[in-house]
C-alpha positions as CSV (number, residue, x, y, z in Angstrom):
1,M,-14.2,84.4,0.7
2,N,-15.4,83.9,4.2
3,A,-15.6,80.1,4.7
4,F,-18.6,80.6,6.9
5,S,-20.7,82.8,4.6
6,P,-24.0,81.2,3.4
7,V,-23.9,79.5,0.0
8,E,-26.8,79.3,-2.3
9,V,-26.9,77.1,-5.4
10,S,-29.8,77.3,-7.9
11,L,-30.1,74.1,-9.9
12,R,-31.0,73.8,-13.6
13,P,-31.5,70.8,-15.9
14,S,-28.3,68.8,-16.4
15,R,-27.2,67.0,-19.5
16,Q,-24.6,65.1,-17.5
17,L,-27.1,63.8,-15.1
18,V,-29.4,62.7,-17.9
19,I,-26.5,60.8,-19.5
20,L,-25.5,59.3,-16.1
21,F,-29.0,58.1,-15.2
22,T,-29.7,56.8,-18.7
23,A,-26.4,54.8,-18.6
24,W,-27.5,53.5,-15.2
25,G,-30.8,52.4,-16.7
26,V,-29.0,50.6,-19.6
27,L,-26.7,48.8,-17.1
28,L,-29.7,47.7,-15.1
29,Q,-31.4,46.4,-18.2
30,V,-28.3,44.5,-19.2
31,G,-28.1,43.0,-15.8
32,V,-31.7,41.9,-15.7
33,W,-31.7,40.4,-19.2
34,S,-28.4,38.5,-18.6
35,T,-29.9,36.6,-15.6
36,Q,-31.3,33.1,-15.7
37,F,-34.7,34.2,-14.3
38,P,-38.0,33.2,-16.0
39,G,-39.2,35.5,-18.7
40,W,-42.0,37.0,-16.7
41,L,-39.7,37.9,-13.9
42,K,-37.1,39.4,-16.3
43,T,-39.9,41.5,-17.9
44,G,-41.1,42.7,-14.5
45,L,-37.6,43.6,-13.3
46,A,-36.8,45.3,-16.6
47,L,-39.9,47.5,-16.3
48,L,-39.0,48.4,-12.7
49,A,-35.5,49.3,-13.8
50,L,-36.8,51.4,-16.7
51,G,-39.2,53.2,-14.4
52,H,-36.5,53.9,-11.9
53,A,-34.1,55.3,-14.4
54,S,-36.9,57.4,-16.0
55,L,-37.8,58.7,-12.6
56,L,-34.1,59.7,-11.9
57,V,-33.9,61.4,-15.3
58,A,-37.1,63.3,-14.8
59,R,-36.5,64.3,-11.1
60,H,-32.8,65.1,-11.1
61,G,-31.7,65.4,-14.7
62,L,-34.5,67.4,-16.2
63,L,-36.1,68.8,-13.0
64,L,-39.6,68.1,-14.3
65,L,-41.3,66.7,-11.2
66,S,-42.9,68.7,-8.4
67,D,-40.4,67.3,-5.9
68,S,-37.4,68.1,-8.1
69,P,-34.9,70.1,-6.1
70,V,-34.3,73.5,-7.6
71,R,-32.3,75.3,-4.9
72,V,-29.9,74.3,-2.2
73,W,-28.3,76.4,0.4
74,A,-25.9,75.9,3.3
75,E,-25.3,78.0,6.4
76,H,-22.5,77.4,8.9
77,G,-23.5,78.7,12.4
78,S,-23.1,76.4,15.4
79,G,-22.9,73.6,12.8
80,L,-23.5,73.0,9.2
81,S,-27.1,73.4,8.1
82,L,-28.2,72.3,4.6
83,Y,-31.6,72.9,3.0
84,S,-33.2,72.0,-0.3
85,E,-36.2,73.7,-1.9
86,N,-38.3,71.8,-4.5
87,R,-40.5,73.2,-7.4
88,H,-43.5,73.6,-5.0
89,G,-41.5,75.7,-2.6
90,S,-41.3,73.0,0.1
91,I,-38.1,73.3,2.1
92,V,-36.4,70.2,3.4
93,R,-33.5,70.0,5.8
94,L,-30.6,67.9,4.4
95,H,-28.4,65.6,6.5
96,P,-24.9,67.0,6.6
97,G,-23.5,63.6,7.9
98,H,-24.7,61.8,4.7
99,L,-22.9,63.6,1.9
100,R,-20.4,62.7,-0.8
101,V,-18.3,65.5,-2.3
102,S,-15.9,65.2,-5.2
103,S,-14.4,67.7,-7.7
104,W,-17.4,67.2,-10.1
105,L,-20.3,66.0,-8.0
106,A,-21.9,66.6,-4.6
107,V,-24.6,64.2,-3.4
108,L,-26.6,65.4,-0.4
109,H,-29.3,63.4,1.4
110,Q,-32.5,64.6,3.1
111,R,-33.2,63.7,6.7
112,G,-35.6,60.9,7.3
113,L,-36.3,57.3,6.5
114,W,-37.0,57.7,2.7
115,S,-34.3,60.2,1.9
116,Q,-34.1,61.6,-1.6
117,P,-30.6,62.6,-2.7
118,V,-29.9,65.9,-4.3
119,Y,-27.2,65.8,-7.0
120,I,-25.2,69.0,-7.7
121,L,-22.7,69.3,-10.5
122,R,-21.0,72.2,-12.2
123,D,-23.3,71.3,-15.2
124,N,-26.5,72.0,-13.3
125,S,-25.4,74.9,-11.2
126,C,-23.3,78.1,-11.3
127,P,-19.6,76.8,-11.3
128,E,-18.6,79.5,-8.7
129,A,-21.6,78.6,-6.4
130,F,-20.7,74.9,-6.8
131,R,-17.1,75.6,-5.9
132,R,-18.1,77.5,-2.8
133,L,-20.5,74.8,-1.7
134,R,-17.8,72.1,-2.2
135,V,-15.3,74.1,-0.1
136,L,-17.9,74.6,2.7
137,L,-18.9,70.9,2.7
138,N,-15.3,69.7,2.6
139,H,-14.4,71.9,5.6
140,H,-17.4,71.5,7.9
């Protein structure tokens, strides 16, 4: 494989991301309800935590929202260029300096102030495309 060939990863719904973000929501709930805050504040924070976890599950785990990423590709010319396409077909450039890559997960961030991460696992992508993307990201 040429290390500089473009890599494209099509994303699909992920059971692992649903479990991960659901567990995150449960941990947030436990944290909120174990505080000494007044009941009204606990309720408000618990609703915010539930909403946040639900948004993560819908956007990244199930790919149900219009801004859910459905495709990621990387090109290596004069530098590494990363792009993400959402369900509406909008293309966003990702920031190659803000990424985390492990053997089972890659987290890429969009450029800009309110950057939305893109989560890529072997579970929500073709394992071979995920492996090629990991190699490219680790050696950029």
